[in-house]
N, C-alpha and C positions, 0 to 999 in steps of 0.2 A: 505494500501500499503505500502511493507516491501522494504527501501534500506538500504542496508548493505555497511559501510562504510571498505572500504579496503585501501592498500596500504603497503610500506615499515616500517619497524620501525624506528620510529623516525623522520614521515615526518608531524606530526600534526593533525593525525586524530582525538585524543581527543580533542584537543584544538578547532578543526574544531567541534567536539561534543557538546561540551559546546557550542560555538558559536549558533549552531542551537537551540540548547533545554534550555538554559539562563542554567546548571546547572553550576558546579564548581568544575567536578572529576577531580582528580588527573593526572597531563599531562605527567609523570615518566614512565618509560616502565612499565608495568609488569612485577613483580618481578620473578614470576614463572606460565611460561604459560600453562603448567599443569589442573592448579590449578584456573586460571584464569575464571569470568565470564563475560559474553555480557553483554554493558549497552545498556538499547530501553530508546529510550524517542520519545515524540508523537509532532508534530510541527506544529501548524498550518498553511496553503498555503494563504500567503498574498493577500489580495483580496478587492482593491478599489471601487471595485462595492458593496462588502460588508457593507465595511466602509460607505458609501452615504446613500444608504439602510436606514441603522442604524439611520442616520441623521433625514432621512424624518420621518418613522415608530417611532422611540424611544420605540425597543420592550422588552419587557419582558429579554429574551433571545435570544443571538447571536448565531451561529453555524456556522466555520468557516471548511472547507473543510482540510484536516490533511494528515500530511504524518508521518511514524513512522520510523526515524534511529535506527539503531544497530553499536554501535562500540566494537571494540574487537583488541584481538593481531594482529600484522601485521604480513603480510606474510614474509617469509626468504628462500633466493635463497638457492632450493637444501635441504630445510629440511621437509621431508616429514610429517613426525610426525604433526609438530606443525602447517604446512600448509594442512593436512587433517581435523584440530581443522577450520580453516577456513575458507575449500570450504564447510564446513556442514552448516556455516553460509549462505555462499552466496546463495548456491543451494537453501536454505529454502529464499530468497527476491527476488523481484520482479527487482531488477534494483542497479545496483551497483555506490557508490563514490567512485572513485579512487583521494585517496590525493596524491599527489607528490610533492617533498618535491624540492622547488627552493629556500630558502633561505640560508643564508650564518649565520652557527651559532659554531664557534669552539667546544663549551662548550657540543654541540650536536655531538653524535658521529653516522657519517653513516652507517650504517650497510652495506656497500659497498665501503668502503674508500675515498670518494670523489661523491660531487654532480653533476648528470650529469642527470636532470630530464627527456629524451627521452631513454637513458639507463633503469633509473627507470621503467617508462612507458610497456617497451615494457618486461621486466622483469617482471613484477607481470603480464600483457598479458600471457605472454609465461607459466607462474606457473599453468594459471587456464587454458588453453591448454593442460598441459602434464595433469593435474588433470584429464579432460573428456575425453582424450587419454587414460590411463589407466584402466577408468571405462569401455570404449567401449570394450576393449582389454580384462579386465576380464569376461565380457557378454559375448561377442564370444568366449570364451574359455568354460564356463559353457556350451554355446549351443552346441560346438562341443563333450563336455562329456558328454552330454548328449543323443548325436544321437547315439555316441559307447554303448550307456544302449537300446539302441531303441527307445529313443523317440522324434519325430517328431517337430524340430524347427521350430520355426514361422517365413518360409520366408521373410514374407512382414517385421517383425522386423529386423531381418539380415540384409535384403537389405538398410533400412536406417542405421542400424549401421556401415556396410560397408561404405556409404555415407559420413556421420562424419568420420570415419577414415581417409577414403581418404585425406579430407581436415586439418584433426588435424595433419595429419604426415607432409603436409606441412609447420607446425608452423603456422596456420591462425583460425582465434574462428570461432565458429561456427554460430555466426551473421552475418558473411558475404556471407554464404549462402542463397539459396533462398529455402525454402522447402511448401509445398503443405499443405491448412489447415490440410489435414488428416495427415500428416507428421508430422506437429507441434503439432496433440494432442497424435499422437502415440507417440511421447517421452517424454510428460510434466512429464512422473513418473521417467525417466530418471535422472531429474533435471542437466543437464548440465549448466558450471560454463558459460562458453564462448559465450554463446546464448544471458546472460543479457545482458539489454540495460546498457550502462555505462556514467558517467558524471566524467570527468576528471576536480579536482577544481588543478589548480597550485599554492602551498600554499608559495607566496612571501615575503620576508622582506619587510618591513613598507617602505624605502626607497626606494622600487624600483617598487610598487604597479602598475605606469600607463610606467614603462619603456621601449624602445624599445625591451633591452636586452625581458622582459619580453613578451612583444608583439613578438616577432620573436620566444618563446618559443611557445606561443600557437600554432602560426601557424605551425611551422613544428611539434609539436605533431598532430593537427589536420590531419595534412602528413601522420602520419604512420596509420590512420584507412582508411580501404573502404568503409563501409558500412553509414547508413544514423543513426546506433541504437548509434551512440557515440555525447558527445559535451562536448568542450573544455572549460573552462575560467578560470580565475585568480583571486586570493584574496587575503588577506591577514589575514589568521586565528585570530593571535595574536589581529590587530584592532576589526574584528570583535567579537572576544569573549568580551574583552572590551567593545564596545560597547552593547552586548546583557545584560551585566550585569550593566549596566547603566538605574537608572529610564527615563523614556519617555522623560522627559522636556530637562534633561542631555543629552540624547542619540541624542536627535536630534541639540543639539547646538554644541556638538559634531561632528556628520555629518556637521555640515553649516562650522566650524571651516574648515574642511577638503575640501571643493568643494564637497560634496557629497549629491547625492539627497536621496538615500538610502541605507542601509547595502547592498554590496553585495549577502549575505545571501539570499537575498527576491529574486533574479534574478536566487541562486543556485534551491531554493525551485519551483519555478517556472518551471524553464528548468527540473526539476526533475520529476515533474507532467507532464508538456509536452512529455518528452521524453518516459514515456509508454503509452503515446496516451489516457490521461485523459483530460477531459475537464469538466465543472461544470453547472448545470442549478439552477435557484435560486427562493426559494420560502420566499414570505414576507408577514408580518400585523405585529400590536401591539403585537400579541404573543411570534414570532418566524421569524428572517430572518437568512436562512441557505440556504449553500451552499452544491448541494449536488453532488456526483463526480461518473459522468459515464464514460463508455468507449465512443470516438469520431465512430459518426455511429448509437448508440443505437439509437432506435425508442421510441416514446413516451411509450406505454405500456410496456414497459420493463423498462423505467425510475420510470414509477410511483410505479414498485416495489421496485423499492430501498425506496420509504418511507414506503410502507406497500404492503404485500402481496394479502390483501384484496382488495386494489387503484388497483393492476394490473390485478386483475381477474376481478372484475366488473367496469374495465374502460366503459367510455361513450365516451367523449370528453377530450380536453385538451385544457384549455383556456390560450394560450400564448403572451404574448408581448416581444419582442426582449429588454435588458436593456438599450440601447442607444436612443430608442425608447419611455420608459417607460420615460427615464429622460429627452426628448425634450418635452415631455407633458405634465409632470409634475406631474401625477397622471393616475389612472389607467382610470378614468372617461373619462379623456380628451383623453387618448388612444382609448377608446373607439367610441366615439366620433367621434375620424378623422379614425378609421377603422385598426386602428393598433392591436387592439387587437381580433387576430383572434379563432377561433376553429377551431381544430387539429383531426384528426383520429387518429386511432392505428399506424399507420405505420409512421406516420411523425417523422423525422430523428431531433433528437433537437439538438439546436446548442448552443454552447458555450455563457453562459450567458443569454439563455431563460428564463425569468420570468412566470414559468407556477403553475396554480390552476386546476387540475384535477378533473374532475367529474366522480362520480361513483355509482355503486349501487349494491349492495350483497345481 
């Protein structure tokens, strides 16, 4: 799963990237966007269930689900050349993490001349909408030119493009539109930006983290979006970066001093994971405790293929116990005795937190 970090320049994108990945990249603006290269970082999805299973099994290996975040230059209002570079990054991602500046710092220039988070959100949204509209217009134009040369256009694709164009010309993102499953499959190769799920991270100053102003901004920004493929949350990127770069014990003490149970980034990562409709099933034992990423609604047989294609092909049954039932029983043997360890077939829909052992024969 890839998530592209975007936003206007000087919004704190790289600060947040450093916080997520534990890296220490320079947080100043890229000097020459033409030569800038994206930064990639793979982040573990925090999962207390894995932590608890590790305590029980003390495995040789522990594997969490992961998310890949990508940091790059910021979008600039009206700068088509620079924005095309950013759009290429977004098109290749599964979702967008939009960092919005909500902190005040006179030493850090705002590209639009002053802080207005709602305006900044709308600006970035419109840049994605306009980028998609440009793509639609060019594709329709090529179809028209082809028709003049005697090439019959794909009428189903043309109809779909016109449907997209109607929405985009109203300055609305494609994520607000209801598309059939067939339409979504047909438009995959087009790599639209405004159809991507979005997490909006309001980057607040340290003194304002839980202030009424920030809470009001979160509510106001939520009101800008119509569909369900958007989440809005607030954090302080500077503090999150400091926490991420501390040793575990010092970070824990720092959080306690601030009266915070966990870093806001943990919630951000989980929100990113959930936004894409992803869940984890678990496998456990003395060799390894592991979280496996699947799409909600996946069958047991398809989930088995995430471990190995042979297991999917030779699937017989899945031994399943929910994480909560396992913990309440204390062991697999006790779960079996109480009838909570079930045998499920190919079509069983895997639930988040299911602990599964697959039986197969190849």
